[in-house]
N, C-alpha and C positions, 0 to 999 in steps of 0.2 A: 895565623891563630885560628883555631877551629872553634866553632860555636857548639855549645852543648846541644846534643841531639834532642833532648826533651824540650829545650827552648824552641828549636826549629819546628817541632810538631805543633806548637801553639801560636807561633807568629803568623800574622796574616797581613795582607796589603791594607794600608789605611784608607784606600779609596772605598767608595760605597759598596763595592761587590765583595770585599773582604776575602779575596782569593788566596790560595796557598802561595808560598814563596819558595823559589829554588835558590839554594846557596851555592855561590861560586867562591871557593876558598882562595883560589889564586887571585882573582880580581877583587876579592873582599866586597862582594855585592850580594844582595838578595833581590831576585827578580820575580815579579808577579807573573804567574802563569796565564793571567787573563789580560791585563792591560800592558804587560811587558815593561813596566817601569822598573828601573834598576836603582835600588836604594843602597847607599854606602854602609859599610861596616867599618867604624873607626875605633881603633884600639879595642877591638872585640865587642863593641857596642853597636847594635843595629840602629841606624838613624832612619826611622820610619815616619818621616814627615813628607807630605805630598810635595812641598816646595823643594825638597832634596832629591826626590825621585827623578831620574833621567829617562825621558821617553825615548824609545828607539827612533832612529831616523828612517823614514820610509824609503824604499829603494828608489833611486833616481833623484832624491832630494839632496840639495847641496848642504854640507855640514857646516859651512861657514856662517 
């Protein structure tokens, strides 16, 4: 499900830096261009809660 382009223009990361979000339609995520947290999009609704954002795993760090 695609998000409205007008909505994507105004959405920002909920962290204190309020950076722009990149939308991945296949993964259904919005990823912050600054902190790289990935926020889920569920049933076409962005879930922009810091607790829901997944931080990327640094290279060489165990995912388990």
